C-alpha positions, 0 to 999 in steps of 0.5 A, a space after each residue: 500500500 502507499 503512504 496515505 493513512 486510511 481511516 478504519 471504524 471499528 464498531 463492537 460492543 465487546 470492549 475487550 475485543 474492540 480494544 484488541 482489534 484496535 491494538 492490532 490495527 495500530 501495531 501492524 498497519 498505518 491506519 487511523 482507527 476510530 472505535 465505537 461501542 454502538 451503531 448509533 455512535 458510528 452513524 453519528 460520526 460517518 462525516 469523519 469519512 471512514 475508508 472501511 468499517 468493521 461492524 459487529 453483527 449484534 451490538 446489543 451488549 451494552 443497551 438491549 434497545 441499541 441498533 443491531 449490526 444490520 440496522 447500522 449497516 443499512 444506515 451506513 449504506 443510506 449515508 454512503 453506499 460506497 463505504 465498504 462494511 465488513 461484518 464481524 460475528 461470533 456466529 459461524 452460520 451461513 444464513 447469517 453471512 448471507 443475510 449480511 451480504 443481502 444488506 450489502 456488506 462487503 464481507 463477513 468474518 467470524 470472530 476467531 484467532 484468525 479474524 484479524 489476519 482475515 480482516 487485514 487481507 480483506 481490507 488490502 483487497 478493498 484498497 487494491 480494488 479501489 486503486 484499480 477502479 480509480 486508474 481505470 476511470 482515469 484511463 477511460 477518461 483519457 480515451 
């Protein structure tokens, strides 16, 4: 990747998991990381223009009336459909993953020991894809 810092939103109501994910991203990559414990806080801060959002599926550990991950995903996509959102869950169920994709999630990752590595690979592919799109657009405009 280039030297440009990318902004990542991490949204999870599990404070320990959220902190460990934040530490991983700050130690291993050149990212600006913003963390949020609720979907409401994430949506409220979308004007900070995240490049990628990693969003927990449940989000009701702090407040049972809080928006869940899918409701938050829908609000993010209404705000800006081009923001890639990676859903994160402890559920290893295909129907949950498919439901997330129907709500326009970019990908779905199960919380595990390898979750950070998988997230890292997905994010790199997102940025490579966006770079290729930009170059293709530039090329097409030159023709």
